[in-house]
C-alpha positions in Angstrom: 7.4 0.9 -35.7 10.3 3.3 -35.6 12.4 2.9 -38.8 15.9 1.6 -38.0 18.8 3.1 -39.9 22.3 1.6 -39.8 24.8 3.1 -37.3 27.9 2.0 -39.2 30.1 4.8 -40.6 28.4 7.5 -38.6 30.6 10.2 -37.3 31.2 9.9 -33.5 30.0 13.4 -33.0 26.5 12.5 -34.3 26.2 8.9 -33.0 24.9 9.9 -29.6 22.4 12.3 -31.2 21.1 9.7 -33.6 20.6 7.1 -30.8 18.9 9.7 -28.6 16.5 10.8 -31.3 15.6 7.1 -32.1 15.2 6.2 -28.5 13.1 9.3 -27.7 10.9 8.6 -30.7 10.4 5.0 -29.5 9.5 6.2 -26.0 7.0 8.7 -27.3 5.4 6.0 -29.4 5.2 3.6 -26.5 3.8 6.2 -24.1 1.2 7.4 -26.7 0.1 3.8 -27.0 0.0 3.1 -23.3 -1.3 6.4 -22.2 -3.7 8.3 -24.5 -2.9 12.0 -24.8 -6.2 13.0 -23.4 -6.2 10.5 -20.6 -6.1 11.8 -17.0 -4.4 9.8 -14.2 -7.1 8.9 -11.7 -6.8 8.0 -8.0 -8.5 4.8 -6.8 -11.5 5.0 -4.4 -10.9 4.3 -0.7 -13.0 1.9 1.4 -14.9 3.1 4.5 -12.2 1.7 6.9 -9.5 3.4 4.9 -11.4 6.7 5.0 -12.0 6.5 8.7 -8.3 5.7 9.3 -7.2 8.7 7.2 -9.6 11.0 9.0 -8.5 9.6 12.4 -12.0 8.5 13.4 -13.8 5.2 14.1 -16.1 3.4 11.7 -18.9 4.1 14.2 -18.2 7.8 14.0 -18.4 7.7 10.2 -21.7 5.9 10.3 -23.0 8.5 12.8 -22.0 11.6 10.7 -23.6 10.0 7.7 -26.8 9.2 9.5 -27.0 12.8 10.8 -26.3 14.2 7.4 -23.2 16.0 8.6 -21.2 14.7 5.6 -22.9 13.6 2.4 -23.0 10.0 1.2 -20.3 9.2 -1.3 -21.5 8.6 -4.9 -19.9 5.1 -4.9 -21.9 2.6 -2.8 -21.5 -1.1 -3.7 -23.4 -3.8 -1.9 -24.1 -1.4 1.0 -20.4 -0.5 1.3 -19.3 3.1 0.9 -16.3 3.9 -1.2 -14.8 7.4 -1.1 -12.8 9.5 -3.6 -9.9 11.4 -2.2 -11.9 14.5 -2.8 -14.8 13.1 -0.7 -12.3 12.6 2.1 -10.9 16.1 1.7 -14.4 17.6 1.7 -15.3 15.6 4.8 -12.2 17.1 6.5 -13.4 20.6 5.7 -16.9 19.9 7.1 -15.6 18.2 10.3 -13.0 20.8 10.9 -15.7 23.5 11.2 -17.4 21.7 14.1 -14.3 20.3 15.8 -13.4 21.6 19.3 -9.8 21.0 18.5 -8.4 23.3 15.8 -6.4 21.5 13.2 -7.7 18.0 14.0 -9.0 17.4 10.5 -7.2 20.0 8.5 -3.7 20.5 10.0 -3.2 23.8 8.2 -0.3 25.8 9.5 -1.0 29.2 11.2 0.6 32.5 10.1 3.1 32.1 12.9 4.2 28.7 11.7 6.8 28.9 8.9 6.4 27.0 5.6 8.2 23.6 5.8 10.5 23.1 2.9 12.1 19.6 2.9 14.8 18.7 0.4 15.7 15.1 -0.5 19.2 14.9 -1.8 22.0 12.6 -2.6 24.2 12.2 -5.7 24.1 8.4 -5.6 21.6 7.0 -8.1 19.2 4.4 -6.8 19.0 6.0 -3.3 15.2 6.2 -3.7 14.9 10.0 -3.6 12.0 10.2 -6.1 10.3 7.2 -4.6 10.5 8.6 -1.1 9.4 12.0 -2.3 6.2 10.8 -4.0 5.3 8.6 -1.0 5.8 11.5 1.4 3.8 13.8 -0.8 0.9 11.3 -1.0 1.1 10.6 2.8 0.7 14.3 3.6 -1.9 15.1 1.0 -4.1 12.2 2.2 -3.8 13.6 5.8 -5.0 17.1 4.9 -1.8 19.0 4.4 -1.6 21.4 1.5 1.4 19.9 -0.2 3.6 21.2 -3.0 6.3 19.0 -4.7 9.0 20.8 -6.6 10.8 18.6 -9.2 14.4 19.8 -9.4 15.6 16.9 -11.5 15.6 17.6 -15.2 14.8 13.9 -15.8 11.3 14.7 -14.4 10.7 11.4 -12.6 8.6 13.0 -9.9 6.7 15.0 -12.6 5.8 11.7 -14.3 4.6 10.2 -11.1 2.3 13.2 -10.6 0.5 12.5 -13.8 2.5 14.7 -16.2 4.6 13.0 -18.8 7.5 15.2 -19.9 8.2 12.6 -22.7 4.9 13.4 -24.5 5.2 16.9 -25.8 4.6 18.5 -22.4 4.9 22.2 -23.2 3.6 23.8 -20.0 5.6 26.0 -17.7 8.2 24.3 -15.4 10.4 25.2 -12.5 12.9 26.5 -14.9 10.6 29.2 -16.1 10.3 30.5 -12.5 14.0 30.5 -11.6 15.6 31.4 -14.9 17.6 34.7 -15.0 16.0 36.3 -18.0 12.3 37.2 -17.7 11.2 34.6 -15.1 7.5 34.0 -14.7 5.7 33.9 -11.4 5.9 30.6 -9.5 2.1 30.8 -9.1 1.9 30.3 -12.9 4.1 27.2 -12.8 2.4 25.4 -9.9 -0.4 23.1 -11.1 -2.8 20.9 -9.1 -2.5 17.2 -9.5 -5.1 14.4 -9.7 -4.4 14.0 -6.0 -6.5 16.4 -3.9 -4.3 18.6 -1.7 -1.2 18.0 -3.8 0.3 20.4 -6.4 3.5 20.2 -8.4 6.0 22.6 -9.9 7.0 20.2 -12.8 10.3 19.7 -14.5 11.6 18.7 -17.9 15.0 18.5 -19.6 15.1 22.3 -20.1 15.7 22.7 -16.3 19.3 21.6 -16.9 19.9 25.0 -18.6 19.8 26.5 -15.1 23.2 24.9 -14.4 24.8 26.6 -17.4 23.1 29.9 -16.9 24.2 30.0 -13.2 27.8 29.5 -14.2 27.6 32.5 -16.4 25.0 34.9 -15.1 25.0 34.4 -11.3 26.5 37.5 -9.6 26.3 39.3 -6.2 23.2 41.2 -7.4 21.3 38.1 -8.4 23.0 35.0 -6.8 21.9 31.6 -8.0 21.2 30.4 -4.4 18.3 32.8 -4.0 16.4 31.8 -7.1 14.4 28.8 -5.7 13.9 30.5 -2.3 12.5 33.6 -3.9 10.2 31.5 -6.2 8.8 29.6 -3.3 8.1 32.8 -1.4 5.6 33.8 -4.1 3.3 30.8 -3.3 4.1 30.0 0.4 0.8 31.3 1.7 -1.0 28.5 -0.3 0.9 25.6 1.2 1.9 23.9 4.5 4.7 21.8 3.2 7.1 21.7 0.2 9.0 18.6 -0.8 11.9 19.1 -3.3 13.4 16.2 -5.2 16.9 17.0 -6.2 18.9 15.7 -9.2 21.5 13.0 -8.5 24.4 15.5 -8.5 25.7 18.4 -6.4 25.2 21.2 -8.9 23.6 24.7 -8.8 20.1 23.2 -8.6 20.8 21.1 -5.5 22.7 23.9 -3.8 20.0 26.4 -4.5 17.5 23.9 -3.1 19.6 23.6 0.1 19.5 27.4 0.4 15.7 27.3 0.3 15.2 24.3 2.5 14.2 24.3 6.2 15.1 20.6 6.6 17.1 18.0 4.7 16.7 14.3 4.2 19.5 12.2 2.7 18.2 8.8 1.6 20.7 6.1 1.3 20.7 2.3 0.8 22.5 0.2 3.4 25.5 -0.8 1.2 29.1 0.2 1.6 29.2 1.7 -1.9 26.2 3.9 -1.1 27.5 5.0 2.3 31.0 5.8 0.8 29.3 7.8 -2.0 27.1 9.7 0.5 30.2 10.5 2.6 31.8 12.2 -0.4 28.6 13.9 -1.3 28.3 15.4 2.2 31.9 16.5 2.2 31.3 18.4 -1.0 28.0 19.7 0.3 29.6 21.0 3.4 32.2 22.8 1.4 29.6 24.4 -0.9 27.5 25.4 2.1 30.4 27.3 3.5 31.0 29.1 0.2 27.4 30.3 -0.2 27.3 31.3 3.5 30.3 33.4 2.9 28.5 34.9 -0.1 25.6 35.9 2.1 23.3 32.9 2.2 21.6 32.1 5.5 21.4 28.3 6.0 19.4 27.1 9.0 17.9 23.6 9.1 15.4 22.4 11.6 16.3 18.9 10.9 19.1 17.1 9.0 18.4 13.4 8.8 19.5 10.2 7.1 16.8 7.8 5.9 17.7 4.2 5.3 16.0 3.0 2.1 15.8 -0.3 0.4 16.0 -1.9 3.9 16.0 -5.7 4.0 15.5 -6.8 7.6 16.7 -10.4 6.8 19.9 -9.3 5.0 22.6 -9.5 7.7 25.3 -7.3 6.0 22.9 -4.5 5.3 21.6 -4.6 8.9 25.1 -4.5 10.2 25.7 -1.4 8.1 22.4 0.2 9.3 23.5 -0.5 12.9 26.9 1.1 12.1 25.2 4.3 10.8 22.9 4.4 13.9 25.9 4.0 16.2 27.8 6.7 14.4 25.1 9.3 13.9 22.5 8.2 16.5 19.3 10.4 16.2 20.5 11.8 12.8 19.3 8.5 11.3 15.6 8.3 11.2 14.1 5.5 13.3 11.7 4.5 10.4 13.1 2.8 7.3 11.8 2.4 3.8 11.6 -1.3 3.1 12.9 -2.9 -0.1 9.6 -4.3 -1.3 8.2 -5.8 -4.4 5.0 -4.0 -3.7 6.7 -0.6 -3.8 8.8 -1.6 -6.9 5.7 -2.9 -8.8 3.8 0.3 -7.9 6.7 2.5 -9.0 7.0 0.8 -12.3 3.4 1.9 -12.9 4.3 5.4 -11.8 2.3 5.0 -8.6 2.9 5.0 -4.8 1.8 2.3 -2.5 -1.1 4.6 -1.5 -2.5 4.3 -5.0 -2.5 0.6 -5.2 -5.4 -1.6 -4.2 -4.5 -4.0 -1.4 -6.5 -6.7 -3.3 -4.1 -6.5 -6.3 -1.1 -7.7 -4.3 -0.2 -10.3 -1.7 -1.8 -8.8 1.4 1.1 -9.4 3.7 3.5 -7.8 1.2 1.3 -4.8 0.7 0.7 -4.3 4.5 4.5 -4.4 5.2 5.2 -1.9 2.5 2.4 0.5 3.5 3.3 0.3 7.2 6.9 1.1 6.3 6.0 4.2 4.3 3.4 5.3 6.9 6.1 5.1 9.5 8.5 7.3 7.5 5.7 9.8 6.8 4.7 9.9 10.5 8.2 10.5 11.7 8.6 13.4 9.2 5.2 14.7 10.4 6.4 14.7 14.0 9.5 16.6 13.0 7.3 19.2 11.2 5.1 19.6 14.3 8.3 20.1 16.3 9.4 22.8 13.9 6.0 24.5 14.3 6.1 24.2 18.1 3.1 21.9 18.2 2.9 19.2 20.8 
């Protein structure tokens, strides 16, 4: 147990520090108990129907390529049923792509002529599901063969935690901050690390990233403007990825603005409540003003897509549906057709630092699981279509 010391008579200047130290110590103790330091986050196996769906083939086709020896049998076979690791599926993609008559059918890798897709999720309203949406999009695309990089721009490191790295437990590896700091930055290639999820890598974050805000206020100048830091860092690794997803902090600071300057498309997640919509309106007013400032300073901002995503959607809640309809009437196709449902399945998965794609269907009420997964699949598919539009694919 963490020893408790009285707070009475403490100086106000030290009270917050004392509470922070006590809370951080308790969190570390809890995490060390729940997650052993040498443990590695593992991804569940996928059934044969799931594997076939991810590969875009039929069950009959899967049986055929196994019988012919085109792809090897998975190591996990129970009661005559095949179960595939994500790496098994990724390896199958590589094999099937070589013999496919349609280039990119199994590995939709971008060509040299197709620019790296950099999508930023941003809003300064907490609870808008930025991190939840980011991790679900990341898993959706990695499972479908896209070389995906997530960049955690939030010093709180929520996305980093969901990718299997716990900033709370003495994580001392390189982070995004090390690649974008002003003094002696490291290569972004040294920051990016693969995750337990095949096809998905991360540029992690921890609290030190907040120093970028202070440093930018002091050290940014016309010779090394703050808004080029993230863009330049991504340029160092762009040949290794098809898609970058950036999760922004819930504020409009230097990190969020530098992310906008690096982005090729923007998604603004918001819940269908008047408070969230009003907050988002203020956010976009400020964002527009800052965009103008950095454009005047030499930044080139060009977005393929600028979309709103309705999150925490409750189809049976009349007031929220009225507000959703209001947004669609006002902004029309700027509001994504798909919505991210408010779901106990997604909430329960997030509490365990997982996405719905990591959860076994048998562990939840099947109807609840199916609705949640279908919702996130629809969001991912709509973004995928927009990416293909940006690449000029049909």
